[in-house]
Backbone and ligand atoms as CSV (ligand in chain L), in Angstrom:
chain,resi,resn,atom,element,x,y,z
A,1,MET,N,N,0.839,-1.193,0.000
A,1,MET,CA,C,0.000,0.000,0.000
A,1,MET,C,C,0.877,1.247,0.000
A,2,LYS,N,N,0.460,2.219,-0.777
A,2,LYS,CA,C,1.230,3.459,-0.837
A,2,LYS,C,C,0.941,4.311,0.400
A,3,ALA,N,N,1.992,4.873,0.955
A,3,ALA,CA,C,1.782,5.749,2.113
A,3,ALA,C,C,1.040,6.999,1.660
A,4,LYS,N,N,0.121,7.428,2.478
A,4,LYS,CA,C,-0.601,8.659,2.151
A,4,LYS,C,C,0.322,9.847,2.384
A,5,PRO,N,N,0.303,10.834,1.490
A,5,PRO,CA,C,1.121,12.015,1.755
A,5,PRO,C,C,0.588,12.729,2.998
A,6,VAL,N,N,1.506,13.251,3.763
A,6,VAL,CA,C,1.087,13.967,4.971
A,6,VAL,C,C,0.551,15.330,4.555
A,7,ASP,N,N,-0.612,15.667,5.048
A,7,ASP,CA,C,-1.173,16.976,4.776
A,7,ASP,C,C,-0.565,17.983,5.732
A,8,LEU,N,N,0.311,18.809,5.202
A,8,LEU,CA,C,0.897,19.830,6.073
A,8,LEU,C,C,-0.163,20.878,6.400
A,9,CYS,N,N,-0.083,21.379,7.616
A,9,CYS,CA,C,-1.092,22.334,8.067
A,9,CYS,C,C,-1.019,23.611,7.231
A,10,PRO,N,N,-2.170,24.145,6.804
A,10,PRO,CA,C,-2.165,25.391,6.023
A,10,PRO,C,C,-1.572,26.579,6.779
A,11,CYS,N,N,-1.427,26.469,8.101
A,11,CYS,CA,C,-0.912,27.600,8.879
A,11,CYS,C,C,0.582,27.805,8.682
A,12,GLY,N,N,1.239,26.879,7.983
A,12,GLY,CA,C,2.654,27.076,7.672
A,12,GLY,C,C,3.606,26.567,8.733
A,13,SER,N,N,3.096,25.804,9.681
A,13,SER,CA,C,3.938,25.301,10.769
A,13,SER,C,C,4.879,24.196,10.305
A,14,GLN,N,N,4.634,23.637,9.112
A,14,GLN,CA,C,5.385,22.472,8.610
A,14,GLN,C,C,5.082,21.217,9.416
A,15,ARG,N,N,4.009,21.246,10.165
A,15,ARG,CA,C,3.576,20.044,10.875
A,15,ARG,C,C,2.316,19.510,10.198
A,16,PRO,N,N,2.042,18.200,10.369
A,16,PRO,CA,C,0.796,17.668,9.801
A,16,PRO,C,C,-0.404,18.402,10.412
A,17,ALA,N,N,-1.397,18.690,9.589
A,17,ALA,CA,C,-2.578,19.401,10.085
A,17,ALA,C,C,-3.233,18.659,11.245
A,18,SER,N,N,-3.170,17.322,11.193
A,18,SER,CA,C,-3.827,16.526,12.235
A,18,SER,C,C,-3.110,16.633,13.573
A,19,ALA,N,N,-1.866,17.148,13.557
A,19,ALA,CA,C,-1.123,17.329,14.806
A,19,ALA,C,C,-0.939,18.809,15.090
A,20,CYS,N,N,-1.671,19.670,14.347
A,20,CYS,CA,C,-1.487,21.113,14.504
A,20,CYS,C,C,-2.846,21.763,14.738
A,21,CYS,N,N,-3.427,22.346,13.711
A,21,CYS,CA,C,-4.639,23.141,13.910
A,21,CYS,C,C,-5.946,22.342,13.851
A,22,LEU,N,N,-5.955,21.202,13.156
A,22,LEU,CA,C,-7.241,20.511,12.985
A,22,LEU,C,C,-7.897,20.083,14.302
A,23,PRO,N,N,-7.137,19.560,15.284
A,23,PRO,CA,C,-7.792,19.187,16.552
A,23,PRO,C,C,-8.449,20.384,17.248
A,24,LEU,N,N,-7.911,21.587,17.003
A,24,LEU,CA,C,-8.510,22.784,17.589
A,24,LEU,C,C,-9.831,23.092,16.893
A,25,LEU,N,N,-9.808,23.025,15.551
A,25,LEU,CA,C,-11.024,23.292,14.795
A,25,LEU,C,C,-12.120,22.283,15.125
A,26,ASP,N,N,-11.679,21.053,15.400
A,26,ASP,CA,C,-12.646,20.001,15.715
A,26,ASP,C,C,-13.109,20.062,17.173
A,27,GLY,N,N,-12.571,21.015,17.943
A,27,GLY,CA,C,-13.000,21.155,19.326
A,27,GLY,C,C,-12.435,20.082,20.239
A,28,LEU,N,N,-11.380,19.384,19.794
A,28,LEU,CA,C,-10.807,18.321,20.623
A,28,LEU,C,C,-9.968,18.878,21.757
A,29,ARG,N,N,-9.345,20.039,21.516
A,29,ARG,CA,C,-8.618,20.700,22.598
A,29,ARG,C,C,-8.561,22.189,22.303
A,30,PRO,N,N,-8.440,23.011,23.348
A,30,PRO,CA,C,-8.336,24.454,23.125
A,30,PRO,C,C,-6.910,24.821,22.727
A,31,ALA,N,N,-6.756,25.969,22.083
A,31,ALA,CA,C,-5.427,26.462,21.731
A,31,ALA,C,C,-4.661,26.769,23.007
A,32,ALA,N,N,-3.394,26.369,23.035
A,32,ALA,CA,C,-2.595,26.540,24.250
A,32,ALA,C,C,-2.065,27.968,24.380
A,33,THR,N,N,-1.922,28.655,23.279
A,33,THR,CA,C,-1.334,29.997,23.289
A,33,THR,C,C,-2.093,30.885,22.304
A,34,PRO,N,N,-1.904,32.227,22.434
A,34,PRO,CA,C,-2.509,33.122,21.436
A,34,PRO,C,C,-2.052,32.781,20.013
A,35,GLU,N,N,-0.779,32.437,19.862
A,35,GLU,CA,C,-0.296,32.103,18.515
A,35,GLU,C,C,-1.004,30.870,17.963
A,36,ALA,N,N,-1.189,29.870,18.806
A,36,ALA,CA,C,-1.879,28.653,18.356
A,36,ALA,C,C,-3.309,28.974,17.938
A,37,LEU,N,N,-3.959,29.864,18.689
A,37,LEU,CA,C,-5.325,30.236,18.314
A,37,LEU,C,C,-5.322,31.006,16.996
A,38,MET,N,N,-4.378,31.941,16.870
A,38,MET,CA,C,-4.296,32.730,15.646
A,38,MET,C,C,-4.084,31.820,14.433
A,39,ARG,N,N,-3.164,30.870,14.564
A,39,ARG,CA,C,-2.913,29.937,13.457
A,39,ARG,C,C,-4.163,29.137,13.123
A,40,SER,N,N,-4.864,28.678,14.150
A,40,SER,CA,C,-6.045,27.853,13.897
A,40,SER,C,C,-7.145,28.685,13.245
A,41,ARG,N,N,-7.215,29.972,13.595
A,41,ARG,CA,C,-8.227,30.827,12.964
A,41,ARG,C,C,-7.887,31.078,11.502
A,42,TYR,N,N,-6.597,31.208,11.194
A,42,TYR,CA,C,-6.215,31.329,9.788
A,42,TYR,C,C,-6.666,30.081,9.014
A,43,VAL,N,N,-6.410,28.912,9.607
A,43,VAL,CA,C,-6.806,27.663,8.947
A,43,VAL,C,C,-8.334,27.613,8.786
A,44,ALA,N,N,-9.058,28.143,9.765
A,44,ALA,CA,C,-10.517,28.171,9.653
A,44,ALA,C,C,-10.949,29.036,8.460
A,45,TYR,N,N,-10.227,30.141,8.220
A,45,TYR,CA,C,-10.521,30.937,7.021
A,45,TYR,C,C,-10.240,30.136,5.761
A,46,VAL,N,N,-9.103,29.422,5.761
A,46,VAL,CA,C,-8.736,28.616,4.587
A,46,VAL,C,C,-9.824,27.579,4.298
A,47,LEU,N,N,-10.327,26.946,5.357
A,47,LEU,CA,C,-11.289,25.858,5.195
A,47,LEU,C,C,-12.734,26.340,5.177
A,48,GLY,N,N,-12.934,27.647,5.406
A,48,GLY,CA,C,-14.296,28.170,5.436
A,48,GLY,C,C,-15.077,27.717,6.649
A,49,ASN,N,N,-14.372,27.498,7.763
A,49,ASN,CA,C,-15.029,27.033,9.001
A,49,ASN,C,C,-15.487,28.241,9.813
A,50,GLU,N,N,-16.629,28.789,9.419
A,50,GLU,CA,C,-17.142,29.991,10.067
A,50,GLU,C,C,-17.550,29.768,11.529
A,51,PRO,N,N,-18.169,28.626,11.866
A,51,PRO,CA,C,-18.532,28.415,13.280
A,51,PRO,C,C,-17.331,28.509,14.214
A,52,TYR,N,N,-16.183,27.986,13.793
A,52,TYR,CA,C,-14.997,28.051,14.653
A,52,TYR,C,C,-14.549,29.498,14.829
A,53,LEU,N,N,-14.587,30.268,13.740
A,53,LEU,CA,C,-14.173,31.673,13.827
A,53,LEU,C,C,-15.081,32.440,14.779
A,54,LEU,N,N,-16.374,32.192,14.700
A,54,LEU,CA,C,-17.310,32.925,15.555
A,54,LEU,C,C,-17.156,32.503,17.007
A,55,ARG,N,N,-16.904,31.211,17.228
A,55,ARG,CA,C,-16.833,30.746,18.616
A,55,ARG,C,C,-15.513,31.143,19.274
A,56,THR,N,N,-14.507,31.551,18.499
A,56,THR,CA,C,-13.248,31.996,19.093
A,56,THR,C,C,-13.085,33.509,18.967
A,57,TRP,N,N,-14.205,34.222,18.894
A,57,TRP,CA,C,-14.227,35.676,18.763
A,57,TRP,C,C,-14.813,36.241,20.056
A,58,ALA,N,N,-14.172,37.240,20.655
A,58,ALA,CA,C,-14.702,37.836,21.887
A,58,ALA,C,C,-16.129,38.336,21.630
A,59,ALA,N,N,-17.026,38.030,22.562
A,59,ALA,CA,C,-18.455,38.273,22.339
A,59,ALA,C,C,-18.745,39.725,21.983
A,60,GLU,N,N,-18.014,40.663,22.597
A,60,GLU,CA,C,-18.346,42.078,22.385
A,60,GLU,C,C,-18.013,42.559,20.973
A,61,ASN,N,N,-17.154,41.831,20.277
A,61,ASN,CA,C,-16.756,42.246,18.926
A,61,ASN,C,C,-17.194,41.278,17.836
A,62,ARG,N,N,-17.824,40.213,18.230
A,62,ARG,CA,C,-18.136,39.134,17.287
A,62,ARG,C,C,-19.200,39.568,16.276
A,63,PRO,N,N,-18.908,39.408,14.987
A,63,PRO,CA,C,-19.947,39.729,13.996
A,63,PRO,C,C,-21.026,38.646,13.986
A,64,ASP,N,N,-22.165,38.959,13.405
A,64,ASP,CA,C,-23.232,37.955,13.318
A,64,ASP,C,C,-22.848,36.841,12.367
A,65,SER,N,N,-22.207,37.227,11.292
A,65,SER,CA,C,-21.752,36.212,10.353
A,65,SER,C,C,-20.632,36.793,9.511
A,66,LEU,N,N,-19.902,35.910,8.842
A,66,LEU,CA,C,-18.769,36.338,8.016
A,66,LEU,C,C,-19.027,36.125,6.537
A,67,GLY,N,N,-20.076,35.407,6.237
A,67,GLY,CA,C,-20.400,35.153,4.834
A,67,GLY,C,C,-19.360,34.337,4.108
A,68,LEU,N,N,-18.627,33.506,4.836
A,68,LEU,CA,C,-17.561,32.729,4.180
A,68,LEU,C,C,-18.101,31.760,3.139
A,69,ALA,N,N,-19.295,31.235,3.390
A,69,ALA,CA,C,-19.857,30.249,2.465
A,69,ALA,C,C,-20.081,30.870,1.087
A,70,ASP,N,N,-20.360,32.174,1.071
A,70,ASP,CA,C,-20.637,32.855,-0.199
A,70,ASP,C,C,-19.375,33.376,-0.868
A,71,ASP,N,N,-18.256,33.321,-0.122
A,71,ASP,CA,C,-17.021,33.891,-0.647
A,71,ASP,C,C,-16.204,32.800,-1.331
A,72,THR,N,N,-16.361,32.693,-2.617
A,72,THR,CA,C,-15.581,31.699,-3.350
A,72,THR,C,C,-14.414,32.366,-4.062
A,73,ALA,N,N,-14.298,33.691,-3.931
A,73,ALA,CA,C,-13.279,34.429,-4.681
A,73,ALA,C,C,-11.929,34.458,-3.971
A,74,THR,N,N,-11.947,34.398,-2.642
A,74,THR,CA,C,-10.701,34.535,-1.890
A,74,THR,C,C,-9.975,33.200,-1.792
A,75,LYS,N,N,-8.707,33.222,-2.192
A,75,LYS,CA,C,-7.887,32.028,-2.072
A,75,LYS,C,C,-6.718,32.365,-1.148
A,76,TRP,N,N,-6.622,31.651,-0.028
A,76,TRP,CA,C,-5.566,31.938,0.953
A,76,TRP,C,C,-4.287,31.251,0.530
A,77,LEU,N,N,-3.177,31.998,0.583
A,77,LEU,CA,C,-1.915,31.486,0.048
A,77,LEU,C,C,-0.893,31.144,1.125
A,78,GLY,N,N,-0.970,31.797,2.271
A,78,GLY,CA,C,0.029,31.480,3.287
A,78,GLY,C,C,0.001,32.458,4.445
A,79,LEU,N,N,0.631,32.020,5.505
A,79,LEU,CA,C,0.657,32.795,6.748
A,79,LEU,C,C,2.087,32.878,7.253
A,80,THR,N,N,2.470,34.077,7.697
A,80,THR,CA,C,3.751,34.248,8.379
A,80,THR,C,C,3.478,34.898,9.726
A,81,VAL,N,N,3.918,34.265,10.787
A,81,VAL,CA,C,3.792,34.861,12.119
A,81,VAL,C,C,5.098,35.585,12.420
A,82,HIS,N,N,5.011,36.891,12.654
A,82,HIS,CA,C,6.219,37.687,12.910
A,82,HIS,C,C,6.615,37.634,14.373
A,83,HIS,N,N,5.659,37.810,15.237
A,83,HIS,CA,C,5.967,37.617,16.650
A,83,HIS,C,C,4.686,37.347,17.431
A,84,ALA,N,N,4.863,36.731,18.557
A,84,ALA,CA,C,3.753,36.464,19.464
A,84,ALA,C,C,4.243,36.785,20.863
A,85,ARG,N,N,3.447,37.564,21.575
A,85,ARG,CA,C,3.832,37.954,22.932
A,85,ARG,C,C,2.661,37.744,23.853
A,86,GLN,N,N,2.965,37.418,25.071
A,86,GLN,CA,C,1.931,37.388,26.090
A,86,GLN,C,C,2.300,38.398,27.154
A,87,ALA,N,N,1.399,39.379,27.361
A,87,ALA,CA,C,1.629,40.392,28.378
A,87,ALA,C,C,1.532,39.754,29.760
A,88,ASN,N,N,0.647,38.798,29.877
A,88,ASN,CA,C,0.468,38.069,31.135
A,88,ASN,C,C,-0.257,36.765,30.792
A,89,ASP,N,N,-0.750,36.066,31.829
A,89,ASP,CA,C,-1.383,34.758,31.599
A,89,ASP,C,C,-2.642,34.839,30.759
A,90,ARG,N,N,-3.257,36.012,30.729
A,90,ARG,CA,C,-4.590,36.090,30.154
A,90,ARG,C,C,-4.693,36.980,28.915
A,91,GLU,N,N,-3.589,37.628,28.533
A,91,GLU,CA,C,-3.632,38.519,27.375
A,91,GLU,C,C,-2.393,38.330,26.520
A,92,GLY,N,N,-2.615,38.372,25.212
A,92,GLY,CA,C,-1.472,38.240,24.325
A,92,GLY,C,C,-1.747,38.899,22.994
A,93,GLU,N,N,-0.688,39.061,22.198
A,93,GLU,CA,C,-0.869,39.600,20.862
A,93,GLU,C,C,0.035,38.876,19.880
A,94,VAL,N,N,-0.420,38.853,18.636
A,94,VAL,CA,C,0.313,38.184,17.574
A,94,VAL,C,C,0.331,39.104,16.363
A,95,ARG,N,N,1.522,39.332,15.819
A,95,ARG,CA,C,1.628,40.101,14.573
A,95,ARG,C,C,1.927,39.127,13.447
A,96,PHE,N,N,1.161,39.245,12.387
A,96,PHE,CA,C,1.281,38.257,11.307
A,96,PHE,C,C,0.986,38.904,9.963
A,97,THR,N,N,1.389,38.210,8.920
A,97,THR,CA,C,0.995,38.582,7.562
A,97,THR,C,C,0.313,37.387,6.918
A,98,ALA,N,N,-0.857,37.621,6.365
A,98,ALA,CA,C,-1.558,36.590,5.605
A,98,ALA,C,C,-1.564,37.025,4.143
A,99,ARG,N,N,-1.292,36.063,3.274
A,99,ARG,CA,C,-1.306,36.355,1.839
A,99,ARG,C,C,-2.490,35.649,1.203
A,100,TYR,N,N,-3.140,36.344,0.286
A,100,TYR,CA,C,-4.291,35.742,-0.381
A,100,TYR,C,C,-4.489,36.374,-1.749
A,101,LYS,N,N,-5.321,35.726,-2.524
A,101,LYS,CA,C,-5.632,36.217,-3.860
A,101,LYS,C,C,-7.126,36.381,-3.985
A,102,VAL,N,N,-7.527,37.458,-4.611
A,102,VAL,CA,C,-8.934,37.611,-4.959
A,102,VAL,C,C,-9.003,37.810,-6.462
A,103,GLN,N,N,-9.669,36.906,-7.117
A,103,GLN,CA,C,-9.785,36.932,-8.572
A,103,GLN,C,C,-8.441,37.193,-9.246
A,104,GLY,N,N,-7.450,36.417,-8.821
A,104,GLY,CA,C,-6.149,36.466,-9.472
A,104,GLY,C,C,-5.225,37.568,-8.993
A,105,LYS,N,N,-5.747,38.491,-8.186
A,105,LYS,CA,C,-4.922,39.599,-7.713
A,105,LYS,C,C,-4.407,39.277,-6.310
A,106,ALA,N,N,-3.088,39.400,-6.117
A,106,ALA,CA,C,-2.485,39.038,-4.838
A,106,ALA,C,C,-2.613,40.177,-3.822
A,107,HIS,N,N,-2.900,39.810,-2.598
A,107,HIS,CA,C,-3.005,40.775,-1.504
A,107,HIS,C,C,-2.199,40.261,-0.328
A,108,ARG,N,N,-1.940,41.189,0.587
A,108,ARG,CA,C,-1.158,40.855,1.752
A,108,ARG,C,C,-1.759,41.653,2.907
A,109,LEU,N,N,-2.043,40.999,3.971
A,109,LEU,CA,C,-2.643,41.650,5.137
A,109,LEU,C,C,-1.713,41.456,6.328
A,110,THR,N,N,-1.238,42.581,6.884
A,110,THR,CA,C,-0.427,42.490,8.096
A,110,THR,C,C,-1.224,43.099,9.242
A,111,GLU,N,N,-1.370,42.321,10.277
A,111,GLU,CA,C,-2.224,42.738,11.399
A,111,GLU,C,C,-1.580,42.328,12.716
A,112,THR,N,N,-1.782,43.157,13.730
A,112,THR,CA,C,-1.463,42.756,15.094
A,112,THR,C,C,-2.787,42.487,15.796
A,113,SER,N,N,-2.993,41.249,16.157
A,113,SER,CA,C,-4.245,40.827,16.776
A,113,SER,C,C,-4.064,40.707,18.276
A,114,ARG,N,N,-5.124,41.038,19.002
A,114,ARG,CA,C,-5.102,40.871,20.458
A,114,ARG,C,C,-5.986,39.698,20.851
A,115,PHE,N,N,-5.523,38.965,21.839
A,115,PHE,CA,C,-6.238,37.779,22.296
A,115,PHE,C,C,-6.387,37.815,23.814
A,116,ARG,N,N,-7.394,37.113,24.304
A,116,ARG,CA,C,-7.687,37.082,25.736
A,116,ARG,C,C,-8.085,35.656,26.107
A,117,LEU,N,N,-7.649,35.236,27.260
A,117,LEU,CA,C,-8.008,33.896,27.728
A,117,LEU,C,C,-9.336,33.966,28.473
A,118,GLU,N,N,-10.286,33.145,28.023
A,118,GLU,CA,C,-11.588,33.055,28.705
A,118,GLU,C,C,-11.761,31.619,29.150
A,119,GLY,N,N,-11.679,31.387,30.446
A,119,GLY,CA,C,-11.680,30.010,30.930
A,119,GLY,C,C,-10.445,29.328,30.382
A,120,GLU,N,N,-10.635,28.289,29.579
A,120,GLU,CA,C,-9.506,27.577,28.993
A,120,GLU,C,C,-9.292,27.956,27.537
A,121,GLN,N,N,-10.118,28.870,27.034
A,121,GLN,CA,C,-10.132,29.139,25.599
A,121,GLN,C,C,-9.609,30.548,25.298
A,122,TRP,N,N,-8.580,30.636,24.479
A,122,TRP,CA,C,-8.172,31.931,23.974
A,122,TRP,C,C,-9.194,32.399,22.945
A,123,VAL,N,N,-9.503,33.689,22.981
A,123,VAL,CA,C,-10.411,34.254,21.977
A,123,VAL,C,C,-9.753,35.490,21.345
A,124,TYR,N,N,-10.147,35.756,20.107
A,124,TYR,CA,C,-9.680,36.913,19.358
A,124,TYR,C,C,-10.475,38.134,19.810
A,125,VAL,N,N,-9.778,39.183,20.255
A,125,VAL,CA,C,-10.479,40.385,20.721
A,125,VAL,C,C,-10.622,41.388,19.590
A,126,ASP,N,N,-9.495,41.854,19.055
A,126,ASP,CA,C,-9.537,42.775,17.919
A,126,ASP,C,C,-8.137,42.861,17.324
A,127,GLY,N,N,-7.998,43.664,16.298
A,127,GLY,CA,C,-6.698,43.733,15.650
A,127,GLY,C,C,-6.498,45.077,14.970
A,128,VAL,N,N,-5.229,45.438,14.798
A,128,VAL,CA,C,-4.879,46.656,14.086
A,128,VAL,C,C,-4.190,46.251,12.788
A,129,ILE,N,N,-4.779,46.676,11.682
A,129,ILE,CA,C,-4.230,46.338,10.361
A,129,ILE,C,C,-3.252,47.415,9.945
A,130,GLU,N,N,-2.104,46.993,9.466
A,130,GLU,CA,C,-1.093,47.947,8.994
A,130,GLU,C,C,-1.361,48.286,7.534
A,131,GLU,N,N,-1.327,49.571,7.253
A,131,GLU,CA,C,-1.497,49.986,5.861
A,131,GLU,C,C,-0.251,49.590,5.091
A,132,ALA,N,N,-0.469,49.064,3.911
A,132,ALA,CA,C,0.669,48.594,3.090
A,132,ALA,C,C,1.471,49.796,2.588
L,1,ZN,ZN,ZN,-1.502,24.657,12.020
């Protein structure tokens, strides 16, 4: 039998998705750090997993919906995490660049996102996007 190719995680960790972000998306375990949550949310965008994005969004900022199911134009190309810091046990931030294409045109989004620990679950609070 031919070995199945390992599916590397779309978050760019170079680890198999099944040992990286997928268990988080499947609700098998919470993200251990703000960076892990940020990576898993990127993968949720790649896979169009809107419920995961909404459930890991701080309630006060959470949109009603993201319309991901209707968005067939955006193609996610990759993620680079520049740094991740935790101010304390319950707050952290991650600066990253996500690359994507919309109808063949390449875009790049650099954002510093803030995260907060709620119980055992890190949630996305908000982010500041850097103008290109
Ligand atoms: Zn991952």
